[in-house]
C-alpha positions in Angstrom: 0.0 0.0 0.0 1.1 3.6 -0.5 2.3 5.3 2.6 1.8 9.0 3.3 5.1 10.9 3.7 6.2 11.1 7.3 3.8 8.5 8.6 4.5 4.9 9.8 2.7 2.1 8.0 0.6 1.4 11.1 -0.4 5.1 11.4 -1.5 5.1 7.7 -3.6 2.0 8.2 -5.1 3.5 11.4 -6.0 6.7 9.7 -7.7 4.9 6.9 -9.7 2.7 9.2 -10.5 5.6 11.5 -12.0 7.5 8.6 -14.1 4.6 7.5 -15.4 4.1 11.1 -16.4 7.8 11.7 -17.9 8.0 8.2 -20.0 4.9 9.1 -18.5 2.8 6.3 -17.6 0.3 9.0 -20.6 0.0 11.3 -20.5 -0.5 15.1 -19.9 -4.1 16.1 -18.1 -5.0 12.8 -15.2 -7.4 13.5 -11.7 -6.2 12.7 -10.0 -9.4 11.7 -6.2 -8.9 11.6 -5.6 -11.3 8.7 -8.4 -9.9 6.6 -7.1 -6.4 7.1 -3.5 -7.5 6.4 -4.6 -9.0 3.1 -6.6 -5.9 2.2 -3.7 -3.5 2.9 -1.1 -6.0 1.5 1.0 -5.9 4.7 1.9 -8.3 7.5 -0.3 -8.6 10.6 2.1 -6.7 12.7 1.3 -3.1 11.5 -2.4 -4.0 11.4 -2.2 -5.1 15.1 -0.4 -1.8 15.9 -3.0 0.2 14.0 -5.9 -1.5 15.9 -4.1 -0.8 19.2 -3.9 2.9 18.2 -7.6 2.9 17.4 -8.4 1.3 20.8 -6.7 4.3 22.5 -9.1 6.7 20.7 -12.0 4.3 21.6 -13.0 3.7 18.0 -12.4 0.0 18.4 -12.7 -2.2 21.4 -10.9 -5.4 22.3 -12.6 -8.4 24.0 -10.7 -11.5 25.1 -11.3 -14.5 22.7 -13.3 -12.2 20.3 -10.6 -9.8 19.2 -11.1 -6.3 17.9 -14.4 -4.8 16.7 -15.8 -1.4 15.8 -17.0 0.4 19.0 -20.2 2.4 19.1 -19.5 6.1 19.1 -21.9 8.1 21.3 -22.7 11.6 20.3 -22.8 12.7 24.0 -19.2 11.5 24.6 -18.1 13.4 21.5 -19.9 16.5 22.6 -18.0 16.6 25.9 -14.7 16.1 24.2 -15.4 18.9 21.7 -16.6 21.2 24.4 -13.3 20.7 26.3 -11.3 21.2 23.2 -13.1 24.4 22.2 -12.1 26.1 25.5 -8.5 24.9 25.5 -8.0 25.9 21.8 -9.5 29.3 22.4 -7.1 29.9 25.3 -4.2 28.8 23.1 -5.2 31.3 20.5 -5.5 34.1 23.0 -2.0 33.4 24.3 -0.6 32.9 20.8 -1.8 36.4 19.7 0.2 37.8 22.7 3.3 35.6 22.6 4.0 34.4 19.0 7.2 35.7 17.6 7.9 37.1 14.1 8.9 33.7 12.7 5.8 32.0 14.0 3.6 34.8 12.6 5.2 34.4 9.2 4.6 30.6 9.4 1.0 31.2 10.2 0.7 33.4 7.1 2.4 30.8 5.0 0.2 27.9 6.1 -2.9 30.0 5.5 -1.8 30.9 2.0 -1.1 27.3 1.2 -4.6 26.4 2.5 -6.1 29.1 0.2 -4.4 27.3 -2.7 -5.8 23.9 -1.5 -9.3 25.5 -1.4 -8.9 26.7 -5.0 -7.9 23.3 -6.1 -10.7 21.6 -4.1 -8.0 19.5 -2.4 -9.6 18.3 0.9 -6.7 16.0 1.8 -4.1 18.8 1.6 -6.4 21.2 3.4 -6.9 18.7 6.2 -3.2 18.4 6.7 -2.7 22.2 6.7 -5.6 22.5 9.1 -3.7 20.3 11.6 -0.4 22.2 11.0 -2.1 25.5 11.7 -3.7 24.4 14.9 -0.5 22.7 16.2 1.4 26.0 15.5 -1.1 27.9 17.5 -0.8 25.5 20.4 3.0 25.8 20.4 3.0 29.5 20.0 1.0 29.9 23.2 4.3 29.3 24.9 2.6 27.3 27.7 3.8 23.7 27.5 1.2 22.2 29.9 -1.6 23.9 27.9 -0.1 22.7 24.7 0.1 19.1 25.9 -3.6 19.2 26.9 -4.6 20.7 23.6 -2.6 18.0 21.7 -4.1 15.2 23.8 -7.6 16.4 23.0 -6.8 16.9 19.4 -5.4 13.4 19.1 -8.5 11.9 20.6 -10.7 13.9 18.2 -8.4 13.4 15.2 -10.5 10.7 13.6 -13.5 13.1 13.6 -11.5 15.7 11.7 -11.1 13.4 8.7 -11.2 14.9 5.2 -14.6 13.5 4.6 -16.1 16.0 7.1 -14.5 18.9 5.1 -16.3 17.7 1.9 -19.8 17.5 3.6 -21.9 20.7 3.4 -19.0 22.7 1.9 -17.2 22.6 5.2 -14.0 23.1 3.4 -14.7 26.7 2.5 -16.5 27.7 5.7 -13.5 26.3 7.7 -11.1 28.3 5.7 -13.2 31.5 6.2 -13.1 30.9 9.9 -9.3 30.4 9.7 -9.0 33.7 7.9 -10.6 35.5 10.8 -8.4 33.7 13.3 -5.2 34.4 11.4 -6.0 38.0 10.9 -6.6 38.4 14.7 -3.4 36.5 15.5 -1.3 38.7 13.2 -2.9 41.8 14.6 -2.1 40.6 18.1 -5.7 40.9 18.9 -6.0 38.4 21.8 -9.7 38.8 22.4 -10.5 38.5 18.7 -8.3 35.5 18.3 -9.9 33.8 21.3 -13.4 34.5 19.9 -12.5 33.4 16.4 -11.0 30.1 17.6 -13.9 29.4 19.8 -16.4 30.0 16.9 -14.3 27.9 14.6 -14.0 25.0 17.1 -17.8 25.2 17.8 -18.7 25.0 14.1 -16.3 22.1 13.5 -17.9 20.3 16.4 -21.4 21.0 15.1 -20.4 19.7 11.7 -19.3 16.3 13.2 -22.2 16.0 15.7 -24.8 16.7 13.0 -23.3 13.9 11.0 -23.6 11.5 13.9 -27.1 12.6 14.6 -28.1 11.9 11.0 -26.4 8.5 11.0 -28.1 7.4 14.2 -31.5 8.3 12.9 -31.1 6.4 9.6 
């Protein structure tokens, strides 16, 4: 199988399976047979086993003795709590980033945002998704508060499967996400702490709503 640059084989497999789970292509309760997956991805069972363990950490799959791995049921209320926590942490990171980011970090923010604009023009959801992650991680780091950054990263890791590129395609989320980023980046570059906090909070809330609406629709089908 083709491997994304910079990613391990197990991470690439985990990302693919995570997207299929959150987009409901793999339904709750479906068995995740290691050998079948190894055959599908044309790899040995070892990276598949590692991928399934990664997914177990995010609670997308569960392991039961003598039954192996299966797709876990994702509850909207659990997701809502995680997104709520993430919104508040990310908003605080943005506020501190506006106050503390240095010239090199601000230049990097501009560059990432410009690349994202090009991805939008090309309709490239995969590239935009990667740039979206890069922008958020830079905001966390530029808050210059390591404990806060660690909390933000932990929450983002747990929510990563629900930021799959499929969600950017739905309801033209790609363009609305970019417009929200534009407000955020403008505030950050202007060193407008309150504006950056508000822009990030709104952006995070809209991202959460996009995902939660998807799960509400899926559970009603």
